[in-house]
C-alpha positions, 0 to 999 in steps of 0.5 A: 162471865161479865169479864168474859163478856167485856173481853169478847166485846172488846175483841169484836170491837177492835176487830170491827174498826180494822175490818177484819171481823173474822172471830171464831165463836166457841160454845158458851161465848157472848156474841155481840152484833153491831147493826149500823148504818141504814135499815135495809134488806142487806142490814136483815140478812146480816142479822139473820146470818149472825143469829145462825152463826150464833146458834151454830156455834153454841154461844150463850147469849147474843147481843144486837148493838143498834145504832142506826139512822133509819131507813126502809120501813118493810125492812124494819118491820122484818127486823122487829118480826125477827127480834119477836121471833128470837124472843120466842125461839128457843136457840140462843138465850139471853138475847138482847137489843142495845140502842144508846142507853136503852136495852130491849128484851 
């Protein structure tokens, strides 16, 4: 499982650098979702869409990798509410949020 997670992470990051993030998610995969840039309504929509895709694809876990420099407070509160909802949801488990050396469950 650990090797699979590392391979999926490498594959996702490699395609993100080229701008071709069109990976197919298979049942049981670990999905890594990069949240970068300004916190805004578009980032919130991206997060929600990524969670729905991971859930509908049967992913075994979802990891949100955050690297933001701040932004809109209303969007940040909505993102926090979404993380709180995801924590209590029974869809994709486990879910983690990672930010530069810190992990939030």
